[in-house]
N, C-alpha and C positions, 0 to 999 in steps of 0.2 A: 561704210562698209562694212557688213555682217559677217559673223564667224558664227562655228559651231561650238556649241560648247555643252556637253551632256550634262546634264539634272540641275542647270542653272534655269530657272522656273521662274522668277518674276520680273516686273520690268524694270527697264532699270530707270532710276529716280527721274532723272529730267526726261523719260519718254514717256506721255501721257497715253492714257490707249486710245483716244480717237487719233492724235499724231500718230501715235504707232501703226495705225489702221490706215489711216492717209497715205504714208510712206512705202505699205506694204501693196497697198492698190497702185500706186505708181509706180511701183517696180523696184525699188530702190533696194529690195535683198534679190532680185533675180538671178546675181551668180548665187549666194548661197542657197537658194532652190534648189538650184540645177546641182551644187556639187554637194550638198550635204545630204543627209537621209531626212525626209520630212518631217519625222518625229522630234530630231534632234531641233530642228529652226525651232518647230513651233514651242516646243519645251524653256527653248530661249525667253520664249515672251507670255509664256501661263500659266498662273502658279494653280498652287491646288485649291487654296483659299477661293479665287476667283471662279473653279471651275465647280466647287461646292455651290457657290452662288447663284451659278446658274442652274445647277438643280434647283436650288428652293425654290428660286422664281418659276421654272417650270414646274415644280411639284403642288405651287400656289394655286398655278394656272389650272392644271389639271383638276385639281378639287373645286374653282369655279367652274369647269365646262362640263365635267363629268358626276353622274350624280353616285352618290354614295350606296352601297349597298342597304336596305332595310334590315336584311337579314343578320341579324344579331349573333346568332349560331357563328354565322361563316366569320363576323368580325371578330368574335373571344375567339375562334380558332385560331385564326390567321397571327394574331396576336400572340396566343399562348406559345404555339409553333415556332414563332419569331424569337420572342422570349426565351424559350428553352434551347435552342439552337446558342444564340448571341450567349450564354449565361457560359454553354459548355464551353465555347472559345474565348473567354474571358473578358468581355466588351459588356458593355453596360448597355442593357435594355432599353433604361430611359432615354437614352441620345439616339434612339433609334423611330423612327415613325413607320407604321404597315395600317396601309388602308384597303379595304375590300369596294370596288365600283360595281354599281348595278351595268348589268351588261351579259348577255347569253355568250360570250366570246372565249373560246380557251387562251388566256392570255394572262401577261406577267412580268413586271419591268421595275427595275432600280435605280435610282438617279443616287449620284453626287449630294453630299448632304445627309445620306443616310436614311433613304424614302426608299420604302418597298408596297409597289401598287400589285395586286391582283384583279381580275373580275369575276364575277360570279359562276361564268363558264368554266372556270378552271378545277372549283370544286367538285363540277360535273362529271368531268374529267378527270380527275385524281379519283382512283378507286378504294383510295384508302389514305389514312391520317401520313404515313410514310411517304407515300407520292406527294402529297403535300408540301410534307417537310424537304423532298426532294428539289422540289419546285424553288421553294425559298431561300434554302440553302444555296444553290444555283445563282439566284439573283443577289445573297447576300457576298457570296462570292465576286459578281462584279465588280461590287463596290469596293472590296475589301481589295481587291487585285489596280484598282485605279484605271479601270477600262476606260471607263468616259474622259479620262484625261489625257489617256494615249489619245482620245479619237479625234480631242479637241485640238493636240497639238498637231497629230499627222494634218489636219486640216490647215493647221494656222500654217504650217510647212507648205503645204502645194498650192500652186495660182489657182488651182480650180476651187479652189475653198475657199479664201479669201474671203469673197463677198459676203458667202456665208457664216464666218467666223467673224466677221466685221460688226455683225449685227451684233452678234452677243458680247464686242466687246464695248458695244454702246448700251450702257446699262438700262437707258429709257427704255430701249426697244424688245429687251431680250423677252420679257412675258408677253410677249404677242407673236411670237418665231416659230411655225411649225418647225422649222428646219432645225432650230436648236435643240426641240424635244426629239427627233430622230436622231440628231448626234451625238445625245448623251443617253438614248436609246430605250425612250419611251414613245417615240413617235409613229407606231403600228394604229394606232385610234385617227391618227389626224394625214395616214393614208403616206407619210414619208418614211419609207420602209431602208431603212439605214443598216444592215447585219453589221455584226461584230463580226471579225474576222475569224476563219476558225480556231487559229488559235488561242484566242480569248477565249471563246467558245470551251474548248476542250480544260482551258486555265482553268473557268470556272466551275465546269461538270467535275473536273479532281478537288477542288474546296468546297466546294459543294457537299461532296460525297464524304469527305473527310469531316466536316461539320455535320451533317446530320451523324454519321456513326458516333463521335462525342456524345451528342443528344441523345442516344439511346436507339435512333433509329436505322433501319435496316438500310444499308447505302443498295440492295439489290431491288430497291421498290424503285430509283431511276428506272431503270431496264425496265419495270414493268409501266410506270406512267409513260415512256418513248412508243412503248409497244401498243398501249391504248391511243394513244397520238395518232400514228402511223396507221391502224386499222380505221381511222376515220373517214366517211365517203367524200367530207370537203374537209381540207385540212384546216388545222385551226391555226388562227392569226399569228399564235406563239413559234409556228414552224416555219412563217414565211422570214424568219430574220436569223436562222439556223441550218446546220448542214444537213443535212437527208438523214430521214429518221436510223435509216438500217445503218449508215455509219456512226451515228452518235451512239446506237445501241452496241455495237461491236466494241468501240474505244471505252466506251461504259463498261461493259464486262471484263475489256484486259485492268480496267483501273481496281475493281473492286477486292479483288484477294489481297492485291495491298494494302488500300482502305481498312480493311477487314481486320489483317493484321496489326497494322496500326493499332487500331482500336481496341485490340485486345492486350497489346504492350504497354496500352497508357491505362488499361481500366486497373 
């Protein structure tokens, strides 16, 4: 019989990943799935380390499938902005990897395991370096807030997500699962759009604003970025997994005064 325990993240020693998947698919935990919050059920069976491994596997697959940008200025700019933000928040930039991929889509993503990807089109969309910092800060925010881990845990706790996540738990298959890329937040390029929740997006926005401000960037640039996106005749891919631009802009505008005050107080 399954029980709900918050914050219990690792598989019981006697229950391997494949055996756990079989039990789930067979309905052994059906009562718990009904009685508990899906995320709580999932958290009992997935560890942070496992989700990070999924992120690393997915990142490697993307780098095999998607050509890197040959624009060295873009690559250097992305690395420099990322380094500035990570240094400002006390993170080791050497523990993170950022890459710019070829393609005119205005898209960016982050993966557990401290991986950040941007496409060339995002550099065309962003009207300034501060706007790029808003994108990168937002993606760092998703990683720091463990949003991918929350999504995996929630999928594990719902019967509709069991077959999807069972692929992730069978490590030999994970490198080839488009659905897993979508679940972790990097699926737009594979046609698997699984948006973060509104709460997760707003949390990443707030974290990103604070991070970019600490690095010396004007957080108001985030509003300008979304205004740029909302004016496009054909919505960028980045928008397909985000709330409506008008709602996003309004929420950002409400956050900015507090972020600026915090930034002045810590300066």
